[in-house]
N, CA, C and O atoms as a GROMACS GRO file, in nm:
protein
  552
    1MET      N    1   3.517  -4.773 -17.205
    1MET     CA    2   3.626  -4.707 -17.138
    1MET      C    3   3.574  -4.586 -17.063
    1MET      O    4   3.491  -4.511 -17.114
    2ASP      N    5   3.624  -4.567 -16.942
    2ASP     CA    6   3.589  -4.448 -16.866
    2ASP      C    7   3.654  -4.326 -16.932
    2ASP      O    8   3.766  -4.334 -16.982
    3ARG      N    9   3.582  -4.217 -16.932
    3ARG     CA   10   3.636  -4.091 -16.982
    3ARG      C   11   3.597  -3.985 -16.880
    3ARG      O   12   3.480  -3.970 -16.846
    4TYR      N   13   3.695  -3.914 -16.833
    4TYR     CA   14   3.673  -3.819 -16.726
    4TYR      C   15   3.660  -3.678 -16.781
    4TYR      O   16   3.730  -3.638 -16.873
    5GLN      N   17   3.568  -3.604 -16.722
    5GLN     CA   18   3.549  -3.463 -16.757
    5GLN      C   19   3.625  -3.372 -16.662
    5GLN      O   20   3.670  -3.263 -16.699
    6THR      N   21   3.640  -3.418 -16.537
    6THR     CA   22   3.704  -3.335 -16.436
    6THR      C   23   3.798  -3.419 -16.349
    6THR      O   24   3.786  -3.541 -16.342
    7GLU      N   25   3.891  -3.352 -16.284
    7GLU     CA   26   3.979  -3.419 -16.191
    7GLU      C   27   3.901  -3.471 -16.069
    7GLU      O   28   3.940  -3.569 -16.007
    8HIS      N   29   3.791  -3.404 -16.037
    8HIS     CA   30   3.706  -3.449 -15.927
    8HIS      C   31   3.653  -3.591 -15.953
    8HIS      O   32   3.644  -3.672 -15.861
    9GLU      N   33   3.619  -3.622 -16.078
    9GLU     CA   34   3.572  -3.757 -16.113
    9GLU      C   35   3.683  -3.859 -16.090
    9GLU      O   36   3.657  -3.970 -16.045
   10ILE      N   37   3.806  -3.821 -16.121
   10ILE     CA   38   3.921  -3.910 -16.097
   10ILE      C   39   3.938  -3.931 -15.948
   10ILE      O   40   3.958  -4.044 -15.903
   11GLU      N   41   3.931  -3.824 -15.871
   11GLU     CA   42   3.944  -3.833 -15.725
   11GLU      C   43   3.837  -3.924 -15.665
   11GLU      O   44   3.863  -3.994 -15.567
   12ALA      N   45   3.717  -3.924 -15.724
   12ALA     CA   46   3.609  -4.011 -15.675
   12ALA      C   47   3.644  -4.159 -15.695
   12ALA      O   48   3.609  -4.242 -15.612
   13VAL      N   49   3.712  -4.191 -15.804
   13VAL     CA   50   3.757  -4.329 -15.828
   13VAL      C   51   3.858  -4.369 -15.721
   13VAL      O   52   3.852  -4.479 -15.667
   14ILE      N   53   3.952  -4.278 -15.690
   14ILE     CA   54   4.054  -4.307 -15.588
   14ILE      C   55   3.986  -4.329 -15.453
   14ILE      O   56   4.019  -4.424 -15.382
   15GLU      N   57   3.894  -4.243 -15.419
   15GLU     CA   58   3.825  -4.252 -15.291
   15GLU      C   59   3.745  -4.383 -15.281
   15GLU      O   60   3.746  -4.448 -15.176
   16GLY      N   61   3.678  -4.422 -15.388
   16GLY     CA   62   3.601  -4.546 -15.389
   16GLY      C   63   3.691  -4.668 -15.372
   16GLY      O   64   3.654  -4.763 -15.303
   17PHE      N   65   3.808  -4.664 -15.433
   17PHE     CA   66   3.905  -4.772 -15.420
   17PHE      C   67   3.962  -4.777 -15.280
   17PHE      O   68   3.963  -4.882 -15.216
   18GLU      N   69   4.010  -4.664 -15.231
   18GLU     CA   70   4.077  -4.662 -15.102
   18GLU      C   71   3.984  -4.692 -14.985
   18GLU      O   72   4.025  -4.751 -14.885
   19SER      N   73   3.858  -4.653 -14.999
   19SER     CA   74   3.760  -4.680 -14.893
   19SER      C   75   3.693  -4.816 -14.910
   19SER      O   76   3.617  -4.860 -14.824
   20CYS      N   77   3.722  -4.882 -15.022
   20CYS     CA   78   3.661  -5.012 -15.059
   20CYS      C   79   3.511  -4.999 -15.083
   20CYS      O   80   3.439  -5.099 -15.079
   21ARG      N   81   3.461  -4.877 -15.109
   21ARG     CA   82   3.319  -4.859 -15.140
   21ARG      C   83   3.286  -4.905 -15.282
   21ARG      O   84   3.172  -4.938 -15.312
   22THR      N   85   3.387  -4.905 -15.368
   22THR     CA   86   3.364  -4.958 -15.503
   22THR      C   87   3.348  -5.108 -15.490
   22THR      O   88   3.429  -5.175 -15.425
   23ALA      N   89   3.245  -5.162 -15.552
   23ALA     CA   90   3.223  -5.307 -15.549
   23ALA      C   91   3.339  -5.377 -15.618
   23ALA      O   92   3.396  -5.325 -15.714
   24GLY      N   93   3.374  -5.495 -15.570
   24GLY     CA   94   3.487  -5.570 -15.626
   24GLY      C   95   3.473  -5.592 -15.774
   24GLY      O   96   3.570  -5.577 -15.849
   25ASP      N   97   3.353  -5.629 -15.820
   25ASP     CA   98   3.334  -5.656 -15.962
   25ASP      C   99   3.316  -5.528 -16.044
   25ASP      O  100   3.309  -5.534 -16.166
   26ALA      N  101   3.309  -5.414 -15.977
   26ALA     CA  102   3.295  -5.286 -16.047
   26ALA      C  103   3.428  -5.214 -16.063
   26ALA      O  104   3.435  -5.110 -16.128
   27PHE      N  105   3.534  -5.269 -16.003
   27PHE     CA  106   3.666  -5.207 -16.013
   27PHE      C  107   3.733  -5.258 -16.140
   27PHE      O  108   3.795  -5.364 -16.141
   28THR      N  109   3.720  -5.180 -16.244
   28THR     CA  110   3.760  -5.220 -16.379
   28THR      C  111   3.909  -5.196 -16.404
   28THR      O  112   3.979  -5.133 -16.325
   29HIS      N  113   3.955  -5.249 -16.516
   29HIS     CA  114   4.093  -5.226 -16.560
   29HIS      C  115   4.120  -5.076 -16.569
   29HIS      O  116   4.224  -5.029 -16.522
   30SER      N  117   4.029  -5.001 -16.629
   30SER     CA  118   4.053  -4.857 -16.643
   30SER      C  119   4.057  -4.787 -16.508
   30SER      O  120   4.129  -4.689 -16.491
   31GLN      N  121   3.981  -4.836 -16.411
   31GLN     CA  122   3.988  -4.777 -16.277
   31GLN      C  123   4.120  -4.811 -16.208
   31GLN      O  124   4.176  -4.727 -16.138
   32HIS      N  125   4.169  -4.932 -16.228
   32HIS     CA  126   4.303  -4.966 -16.178
   32HIS      C  127   4.406  -4.866 -16.233
   32HIS      O  128   4.488  -4.813 -16.159
   33LEU      N  129   4.399  -4.841 -16.364
   33LEU     CA  130   4.494  -4.752 -16.428
   33LEU      C  131   4.476  -4.608 -16.381
   33LEU      O  132   4.574  -4.535 -16.367
   34THR      N  133   4.352  -4.569 -16.355
   34THR     CA  134   4.325  -4.434 -16.304
   34THR      C  135   4.389  -4.416 -16.167
   34THR      O  136   4.450  -4.312 -16.141
   35VAL      N  137   4.376  -4.515 -16.081
   35VAL     CA  138   4.439  -4.509 -15.949
   35VAL      C  139   4.591  -4.500 -15.965
   35VAL      O  140   4.657  -4.420 -15.898
   36ALA      N  141   4.646  -4.582 -16.054
   36ALA     CA  142   4.791  -4.578 -16.077
   36ALA      C  143   4.835  -4.440 -16.123
   36ALA      O  144   4.937  -4.388 -16.077
   37ALA      N  145   4.760  -4.380 -16.214
   37ALA     CA  146   4.795  -4.247 -16.264
   37ALA      C  147   4.793  -4.144 -16.151
   37ALA      O  148   4.882  -4.060 -16.141
   38TRP      N  149   4.691  -4.150 -16.068
   38TRP     CA  150   4.681  -4.056 -15.956
   38TRP      C  151   4.799  -4.073 -15.860
   38TRP      O  152   4.860  -3.975 -15.816
   39TYR      N  153   4.830  -4.197 -15.827
   39TYR     CA  154   4.942  -4.222 -15.737
   39TYR      C  155   5.073  -4.172 -15.797
   39TYR      O  156   5.156  -4.115 -15.726
   40LEU      N  157   5.092  -4.194 -15.926
   40LEU     CA  158   5.215  -4.147 -15.991
   40LEU      C  159   5.220  -3.994 -15.999
   40LEU      O  160   5.328  -3.935 -16.002
   41LYS      N  161   5.103  -3.931 -16.003
   41LYS     CA  162   5.097  -3.785 -16.004
   41LYS      C  163   5.136  -3.730 -15.867
   41LYS      O  164   5.199  -3.624 -15.858
   42THR      N  165   5.099  -3.800 -15.761
   42THR     CA  166   5.111  -3.744 -15.627
   42THR      C  167   5.224  -3.805 -15.544
   42THR      O  168   5.257  -3.752 -15.437
   43LEU      N  169   5.284  -3.914 -15.591
   43LEU     CA  170   5.387  -3.986 -15.514
   43LEU      C  171   5.505  -4.023 -15.604
   43LEU      O  172   5.495  -4.014 -15.726
   44SER      N  173   5.615  -4.063 -15.543
   44SER     CA  174   5.725  -4.120 -15.622
   44SER      C  175   5.680  -4.257 -15.674
   44SER      O  176   5.580  -4.311 -15.629
   45GLU      N  177   5.755  -4.312 -15.769
   45GLU     CA  178   5.717  -4.442 -15.822
   45GLU      C  179   5.720  -4.551 -15.714
   45GLU      O  180   5.632  -4.636 -15.709
   46ASP      N  181   5.821  -4.548 -15.626
   46ASP     CA  182   5.827  -4.646 -15.517
   46ASP      C  183   5.709  -4.631 -15.422
   46ASP      O  184   5.650  -4.730 -15.380
   47GLU      N  185   5.676  -4.506 -15.387
   47GLU     CA  186   5.561  -4.483 -15.299
   47GLU      C  187   5.431  -4.523 -15.367
   47GLU      O  188   5.340  -4.577 -15.303
   48ALA      N  189   5.422  -4.497 -15.498
   48ALA     CA  190   5.302  -4.535 -15.573
   48ALA      C  191   5.284  -4.686 -15.572
   48ALA      O  192   5.173  -4.736 -15.554
   49LEU      N  193   5.394  -4.759 -15.592
   49LEU     CA  194   5.387  -4.905 -15.588
   49LEU      C  195   5.343  -4.954 -15.450
   49LEU      O  196   5.257  -5.041 -15.440
   50THR      N  197   5.402  -4.899 -15.346
   50THR     CA  198   5.367  -4.941 -15.210
   50THR      C  199   5.219  -4.913 -15.182
   50THR      O  200   5.149  -4.998 -15.127
   51ARG      N  201   5.174  -4.795 -15.220
   51ARG     CA  202   5.033  -4.760 -15.194
   51ARG      C  203   4.938  -4.845 -15.278
   51ARG      O  204   4.831  -4.883 -15.231
   52MET      N  205   4.977  -4.875 -15.401
   52MET     CA  206   4.893  -4.958 -15.488
   52MET      C  207   4.886  -5.100 -15.432
   52MET      O  208   4.777  -5.157 -15.422
   53ARG      N  209   5.000  -5.156 -15.395
   53ARG     CA  210   5.004  -5.291 -15.338
   53ARG      C  211   4.917  -5.299 -15.213
   53ARG      O  212   4.833  -5.388 -15.200
   54THR      N  213   4.938  -5.206 -15.122
   54THR     CA  214   4.862  -5.203 -14.997
   54THR      C  215   4.713  -5.190 -15.025
   54THR      O  216   4.630  -5.259 -14.966
   55GLY      N  217   4.679  -5.099 -15.117
   55GLY     CA  218   4.539  -5.077 -15.151
   55GLY      C  219   4.475  -5.199 -15.216
   55GLY      O  220   4.361  -5.234 -15.183
   56LEU      N  221   4.545  -5.264 -15.307
   56LEU     CA  222   4.490  -5.382 -15.373
   56LEU      C  223   4.470  -5.497 -15.274
   56LEU      O  224   4.369  -5.566 -15.279
   57LEU      N  225   4.566  -5.517 -15.186
   57LEU     CA  226   4.551  -5.624 -15.087
   57LEU      C  227   4.435  -5.594 -14.991
   57LEU      O  228   4.359  -5.685 -14.956
   58ARG      N  229   4.421  -5.469 -14.950
   58ARG     CA  230   4.309  -5.429 -14.865
   58ARG      C  231   4.176  -5.450 -14.939
   58ARG      O  232   4.080  -5.501 -14.883
   59PHE      N  233   4.173  -5.409 -15.066
   59PHE     CA  234   4.053  -5.420 -15.149
   59PHE      C  235   4.012  -5.567 -15.164
   59PHE      O  236   3.895  -5.601 -15.149
   60LEU      N  237   4.109  -5.652 -15.195
   60LEU     CA  238   4.081  -5.796 -15.209
   60LEU      C  239   4.026  -5.852 -15.078
   60LEU      O  240   3.926  -5.924 -15.078
   61THR      N  241   4.091  -5.821 -14.968
   61THR     CA  242   4.048  -5.871 -14.837
   61THR      C  243   3.907  -5.822 -14.805
   61THR      O  244   3.823  -5.900 -14.762
   62HIS      N  245   3.883  -5.694 -14.826
   62HIS     CA  246   3.751  -5.636 -14.796
   62HIS      C  247   3.640  -5.705 -14.873
   62HIS      O  248   3.531  -5.727 -14.821
   63HIS      N  249   3.669  -5.740 -14.997
   63HIS     CA  250   3.567  -5.801 -15.082
   63HIS      C  251   3.570  -5.954 -15.078
   63HIS      O  252   3.509  -6.019 -15.163
   64GLY      N  253   3.639  -6.010 -14.981
   64GLY     CA  254   3.637  -6.155 -14.960
   64GLY      C  255   3.713  -6.234 -15.064
   64GLY      O  256   3.689  -6.353 -15.083
   65GLU      N  257   3.805  -6.169 -15.132
   65GLU     CA  258   3.886  -6.238 -15.233
   65GLU      C  259   4.016  -6.286 -15.170
   65GLU      O  260   4.064  -6.229 -15.072
   66ASN      N  261   4.072  -6.390 -15.227
   66ASN     CA  262   4.199  -6.443 -15.178
   66ASN      C  263   4.311  -6.347 -15.220
   66ASN      O  264   4.322  -6.312 -15.337
   67THR      N  265   4.393  -6.306 -15.125
   67THR     CA  266   4.500  -6.212 -15.157
   67THR      C  267   4.610  -6.273 -15.244
   67THR      O  268   4.697  -6.201 -15.293
   68THR      N  269   4.606  -6.405 -15.264
   68THR     CA  270   4.703  -6.466 -15.355
   68THR      C  271   4.677  -6.425 -15.500
   68THR      O  272   4.758  -6.454 -15.588
   69LYS      N  273   4.563  -6.358 -15.526
   69LYS     CA  274   4.537  -6.305 -15.659
   69LYS      C  275   4.633  -6.191 -15.693
   69LYS      O  276   4.657  -6.161 -15.810
   70TYR      N  277   4.687  -6.127 -15.588
   70TYR     CA  278   4.777  -6.013 -15.611
   70TYR      C  279   4.904  -6.061 -15.682
   70TYR      O  280   4.959  -6.166 -15.649
   71ASN      N  281   4.950  -5.981 -15.779
   71ASN     CA  282   5.069  -6.015 -15.856
   71ASN      C  283   5.156  -5.890 -15.868
   71ASN      O  284   5.119  -5.792 -15.932
   72GLU      N  285   5.273  -5.895 -15.804
   72GLU     CA  286   5.365  -5.781 -15.801
   72GLU      C  287   5.411  -5.742 -15.942
   72GLU      O  288   5.419  -5.623 -15.973
   73THR      N  289   5.440  -5.839 -16.026
   73THR     CA  290   5.487  -5.809 -16.162
   73THR      C  291   5.380  -5.738 -16.242
   73THR      O  292   5.408  -5.641 -16.312
   74ILE      N  293   5.256  -5.785 -16.233
   74ILE     CA  294   5.147  -5.721 -16.307
   74ILE      C  295   5.127  -5.578 -16.257
   74ILE      O  296   5.112  -5.486 -16.337
   75THR      N  297   5.128  -5.560 -16.127
   75THR     CA  298   5.108  -5.427 -16.071
   75THR      C  299   5.218  -5.332 -16.116
   75THR      O  300   5.190  -5.220 -16.159
   76LEU      N  301   5.342  -5.375 -16.108
   76LEU     CA  302   5.453  -5.287 -16.147
   76LEU      C  303   5.456  -5.265 -16.298
   76LEU      O  304   5.491  -5.156 -16.343
   77PHE      N  305   5.422  -5.367 -16.377
   77PHE     CA  306   5.414  -5.350 -16.522
   77PHE      C  307   5.319  -5.235 -16.557
   77PHE      O  308   5.354  -5.146 -16.634
   78TRP      N  309   5.198  -5.239 -16.499
   78TRP     CA  310   5.100  -5.136 -16.532
   78TRP      C  311   5.142  -4.999 -16.479
   78TRP      O  312   5.116  -4.898 -16.545
   79LEU      N  313   5.204  -4.994 -16.364
   79LEU     CA  314   5.256  -4.865 -16.315
   79LEU      C  315   5.358  -4.808 -16.414
   79LEU      O  316   5.356  -4.689 -16.443
   80LYS      N  317   5.446  -4.893 -16.464
   80LYS     CA  318   5.547  -4.848 -16.561
   80LYS      C  319   5.482  -4.800 -16.691
   80LYS      O  320   5.521  -4.697 -16.746
   81LYS      N  321   5.382  -4.874 -16.739
   81LYS     CA  322   5.314  -4.835 -16.863
   81LYS      C  323   5.236  -4.704 -16.844
   81LYS      O  324   5.237  -4.618 -16.932
   82VAL      N  325   5.170  -4.690 -16.731
   82VAL     CA  326   5.098  -4.566 -16.703
   82VAL      C  327   5.195  -4.449 -16.696
   82VAL      O  328   5.169  -4.344 -16.755
   83ARG      N  329   5.306  -4.466 -16.626
   83ARG     CA  330   5.406  -4.359 -16.616
   83ARG      C  331   5.456  -4.320 -16.756
   83ARG      O  332   5.467  -4.201 -16.786
   84GLN      N  333   5.485  -4.419 -16.840
   84GLN     CA  334   5.532  -4.389 -16.976
   84GLN      C  335   5.428  -4.306 -17.052
   84GLN      O  336   5.463  -4.207 -17.117
   85CYS      N  337   5.303  -4.345 -17.042
   85CYS     CA  338   5.196  -4.272 -17.113
   85CYS      C  339   5.183  -4.129 -17.061
   85CYS      O  340   5.170  -4.035 -17.139
   86LEU      N  341   5.186  -4.114 -16.930
   86LEU     CA  342   5.174  -3.980 -16.872
   86LEU      C  343   5.292  -3.892 -16.913
   86LEU      O  344   5.274  -3.774 -16.942
   87GLU      N  345   5.412  -3.949 -16.915
   87GLU     CA  346   5.530  -3.873 -16.955
   87GLU      C  347   5.528  -3.838 -17.103
   87GLU      O  348   5.580  -3.734 -17.143
   88ASP      N  349   5.469  -3.925 -17.185
   88ASP     CA  350   5.463  -3.902 -17.329
   88ASP      C  351   5.352  -3.805 -17.368
   88ASP      O  352   5.350  -3.757 -17.482
   89SER      N  353   5.261  -3.775 -17.275
   89SER     CA  354   5.151  -3.684 -17.305
   89SER      C  355   5.202  -3.543 -17.325
   89SER      O  356   5.308  -3.505 -17.276
   90SER      N  357   5.126  -3.468 -17.399
   90SER     CA  358   5.160  -3.328 -17.423
   90SER      C  359   5.173  -3.253 -17.291
   90SER      O  360   5.087  -3.265 -17.203
   91SER      N  361   5.280  -3.178 -17.277
   91SER     CA  362   5.307  -3.110 -17.151
   91SER      C  363   5.202  -3.006 -17.117
   91SER      O  364   5.185  -2.971 -17.000
   92GLY      N  365   5.130  -2.956 -17.216
   92GLY     CA  366   5.026  -2.856 -17.190
   92GLY      C  367   4.893  -2.916 -17.150
   92GLY      O  368   4.800  -2.843 -17.115
   93SER      N  369   4.883  -3.047 -17.156
   93SER     CA  370   4.756  -3.113 -17.125
   93SER      C  371   4.730  -3.112 -16.976
   93SER      O  372   4.823  -3.114 -16.895
   94SER      N  373   4.604  -3.108 -16.940
   94SER     CA  374   4.566  -3.120 -16.799
   94SER      C  375   4.583  -3.266 -16.756
   94SER      O  376   4.593  -3.355 -16.840
   95PHE      N  377   4.586  -3.288 -16.627
   95PHE     CA  378   4.595  -3.424 -16.576
   95PHE      C  379   4.476  -3.508 -16.624
   95PHE      O  380   4.492  -3.626 -16.657
   96THR      N  381   4.359  -3.449 -16.630
   96THR     CA  382   4.240  -3.520 -16.677
   96THR      C  383   4.259  -3.563 -16.822
   96THR      O  384   4.228  -3.677 -16.858
   97GLU      N  385   4.310  -3.474 -16.906
   97GLU     CA  386   4.334  -3.507 -17.047
   97GLU      C  387   4.441  -3.615 -17.059
   97GLU      O  388   4.427  -3.707 -17.139
   98LYS      N  389   4.547  -3.604 -16.980
   98LYS     CA  390   4.653  -3.705 -16.983
   98LYS      C  391   4.598  -3.840 -16.939
   98LYS      O  392   4.633  -3.943 -16.997
   99THR      N  393   4.514  -3.840 -16.838
   99THR     CA  394   4.455  -3.967 -16.790
   99THR      C  395   4.368  -4.028 -16.898
   99THR      O  396   4.377  -4.148 -16.923
  100ASN      N  397   4.284  -3.949 -16.961
  100ASN     CA  398   4.199  -4.002 -17.068
  100ASN      C  399   4.281  -4.057 -17.184
  100ASN      O  400   4.248  -4.162 -17.240
  101SER      N  401   4.387  -3.988 -17.219
  101SER     CA  402   4.475  -4.035 -17.327
  101SER      C  403   4.542  -4.167 -17.288
  101SER      O  404   4.552  -4.258 -17.369
  102MET      N  405   4.589  -4.175 -17.163
  102MET     CA  406   4.652  -4.298 -17.113
  102MET      C  407   4.553  -4.413 -17.115
  102MET      O  408   4.587  -4.524 -17.156
  103LEU      N  409   4.429  -4.388 -17.072
  103LEU     CA  410   4.329  -4.494 -17.069
  103LEU      C  411   4.300  -4.546 -17.210
  103LEU      O  412   4.278  -4.666 -17.229
  104GLU      N  413   4.299  -4.458 -17.305
  104GLU     CA  414   4.278  -4.500 -17.444
  104GLU      C  415   4.394  -4.586 -17.493
  104GLU      O  416   4.373  -4.689 -17.558
  105ALA      N  417   4.517  -4.544 -17.462
  105ALA     CA  418   4.636  -4.617 -17.508
  105ALA      C  419   4.650  -4.753 -17.442
  105ALA      O  420   4.701  -4.847 -17.503
  106LEU      N  421   4.604  -4.765 -17.317
  106LEU     CA  422   4.623  -4.889 -17.240
  106LEU      C  423   4.490  -4.961 -17.216
  106LEU      O  424   4.476  -5.033 -17.117
  107ALA      N  425   4.395  -4.942 -17.304
  107ALA     CA  426   4.259  -4.993 -17.284
  107ALA      C  427   4.251  -5.144 -17.269
  107ALA      O  428   4.166  -5.195 -17.197
  108SER      N  429   4.338  -5.216 -17.336
  108SER     CA  430   4.330  -5.363 -17.332
  108SER      C  431   4.415  -5.419 -17.218
  108SER      O  432   4.537  -5.401 -17.215
  109SER      N  433   4.350  -5.486 -17.126
  109SER     CA  434   4.424  -5.548 -17.017
  109SER      C  435   4.510  -5.664 -17.068
  109SER      O  436   4.601  -5.709 -16.999
  110ARG      N  437   4.481  -5.712 -17.188
  110ARG     CA  438   4.557  -5.823 -17.246
  110ARG      C  439   4.689  -5.776 -17.307
  110ARG      O  440   4.770  -5.859 -17.350
  111MET      N  441   4.712  -5.646 -17.312
  111MET     CA  442   4.837  -5.592 -17.366
  111MET      C  443   4.959  -5.652 -17.295
  111MET      O  444   5.064  -5.668 -17.356
  112ILE      N  445   4.944  -5.684 -17.170
  112ILE     CA  446   5.056  -5.738 -17.093
  112ILE      C  447   5.107  -5.869 -17.155
  112ILE      O  448   5.224  -5.904 -17.140
  113LEU      N  449   5.018  -5.941 -17.225
  113LEU     CA  450   5.058  -6.068 -17.286
  113LEU      C  451   5.145  -6.048 -17.410
  113LEU      O  452   5.198  -6.145 -17.465
  114ASP      N  453   5.160  -5.923 -17.455
  114ASP     CA  454   5.258  -5.893 -17.559
  114ASP      C  455   5.399  -5.895 -17.500
  114ASP      O  456   5.497  -5.912 -17.573
  115TYR      N  457   5.408  -5.879 -17.370
  115TYR     CA  458   5.536  -5.869 -17.301
  115TYR      C  459   5.573  -5.995 -17.222
  115TYR      O  460   5.690  -6.029 -17.207
  116TYR      N  461   5.471  -6.062 -17.172
  116TYR     CA  462   5.492  -6.179 -17.085
  116TYR      C  463   5.414  -6.300 -17.135
  116TYR      O  464   5.304  -6.287 -17.187
  117SER      N  465   5.473  -6.416 -17.118
  117SER     CA  466   5.398  -6.539 -17.138
  117SER      C  467   5.307  -6.557 -17.017
  117SER      O  468   5.339  -6.511 -16.908
  118GLU      N  469   5.194  -6.622 -17.037
  118GLU     CA  470   5.104  -6.648 -16.925
  118GLU      C  471   5.173  -6.734 -16.819
  118GLU      O  472   5.151  -6.716 -16.699
  119GLU      N  473   5.256  -6.826 -16.864
  119GLU     CA  474   5.328  -6.913 -16.771
  119GLU      C  475   5.414  -6.831 -16.675
  119GLU      O  476   5.414  -6.855 -16.555
  120LEU      N  477   5.489  -6.735 -16.729
  120LEU     CA  478   5.573  -6.653 -16.643
  120LEU      C  479   5.488  -6.565 -16.551
  120LEU      O  480   5.517  -6.555 -16.432
  121LEU      N  481   5.384  -6.501 -16.606
  121LEU     CA  482   5.299  -6.415 -16.523
  121LEU      C  483   5.234  -6.490 -16.408
  121LEU      O  484   5.215  -6.433 -16.300
  122ASN      N  485   5.200  -6.614 -16.430
  122ASN     CA  486   5.132  -6.693 -16.327
  122ASN      C  487   5.228  -6.763 -16.232
  122ASN      O  488   5.185  -6.835 -16.141
  123SER      N  489   5.357  -6.743 -16.252
  123SER     CA  490   5.455  -6.810 -16.165
  123SER      C  491   5.455  -6.747 -16.026
  123SER      O  492   5.420  -6.630 -16.009
  124SER      N  493   5.495  -6.824 -15.928
  124SER     CA  494   5.502  -6.772 -15.791
  124SER      C  495   5.606  -6.660 -15.781
  124SER      O  496   5.590  -6.567 -15.702
  125THR      N  497   5.711  -6.669 -15.861
  125THR     CA  498   5.812  -6.564 -15.860
  125THR      C  499   5.753  -6.432 -15.906
  125THR      O  500   5.773  -6.330 -15.841
  126ALA      N  501   5.680  -6.432 -16.018
  126ALA     CA  502   5.619  -6.310 -16.070
  126ALA      C  503   5.514  -6.254 -15.975
  126ALA      O  504   5.495  -6.132 -15.967
  127LYS      N  505   5.447  -6.341 -15.904
  127LYS     CA  506   5.346  -6.294 -15.808
  127LYS      C  507   5.410  -6.224 -15.690
  127LYS      O  508   5.353  -6.130 -15.634
  128SER      N  509   5.529  -6.267 -15.651
  128SER     CA  510   5.589  -6.215 -15.528
  128SER      C  511   5.690  -6.102 -15.549
  128SER      O  512   5.716  -6.024 -15.457
  129LYS      N  513   5.747  -6.091 -15.672
  129LYS     CA  514   5.844  -5.984 -15.697
  129LYS      C  515   5.848  -5.952 -15.846
  129LYS      O  516   5.798  -6.028 -15.929
  130TRP      N  517   5.909  -5.838 -15.878
  130TRP     CA  518   5.920  -5.796 -16.017
  130TRP      C  519   6.001  -5.895 -16.099
  130TRP      O  520   6.110  -5.937 -16.058
  131VAL      N  521   5.948  -5.932 -16.214
  131VAL     CA  522   6.017  -6.016 -16.311
  131VAL      C  523   6.012  -5.940 -16.445
  131VAL      O  524   5.905  -5.893 -16.485
  132ALA      N  525   6.123  -5.928 -16.510
  132ALA     CA  526   6.130  -5.859 -16.638
  132ALA      C  527   6.052  -5.938 -16.744
  132ALA      O  528   6.041  -6.060 -16.735
  133PRO      N  529   5.999  -5.869 -16.844
  133PRO     CA  530   5.925  -5.935 -16.952
  133PRO      C  531   6.011  -6.039 -17.024
  133PRO      O  532   6.132  -6.020 -17.039
  134ASN      N  533   5.948  -6.147 -17.070
  134ASN     CA  534   6.021  -6.251 -17.142
  134ASN      C  535   5.989  -6.256 -17.291
  134ASN      O  536   6.048  -6.336 -17.364
  135LEU      N  537   5.896  -6.172 -17.339
  135LEU     CA  538   5.862  -6.173 -17.481
  135LEU      C  539   5.914  -6.051 -17.556
  135LEU      O  540   5.963  -6.062 -17.668
  136LYS      N  541   5.904  -5.934 -17.492
  136LYS     CA  542   5.962  -5.812 -17.550
  136LYS      C  543   5.987  -5.715 -17.436
  136LYS      O  544   5.916  -5.718 -17.335
  137PRO      N  545   6.089  -5.630 -17.451
  137PRO     CA  546   6.122  -5.536 -17.343
  137PRO      C  547   6.018  -5.425 -17.330
  137PRO      O  548   5.946  -5.392 -17.424
  138LEU      N  549   6.014  -5.368 -17.211
  138LEU     CA  550   5.925  -5.254 -17.187
  138LEU      C  551   5.974  -5.131 -17.261
  138LEU      O  552   5.911  -5.025 -17.253
   0.00000   0.00000   0.00000
């Protein structure tokens, strides 16, 4: 798991993602979550979703991946989970501390399968728009 010492290290992850300088196979689950946390810190939730969607599609295209890999439900699920973690963090904590705490809490990318069946997550509906969890509520 990535652990950040400074906000500058977090900003470097955002810059690598947005510029597509981060290699496709080097953009980890924790880096996805770090970008989500930064966007939620600096934008509204709707703006964060739009920027994340746009960034992920650009990143996939830049690295020669099929953009059909993008999944709106997965993206919004993780944005919601990141927001919950950041809101639940101690109010006196720095953004860096809150991000590290969030990364620890959401370390497993398979956590989403506690909420969704793989069948639903892989559906064309879930890929194109938000679908509520079918196994347990958020």
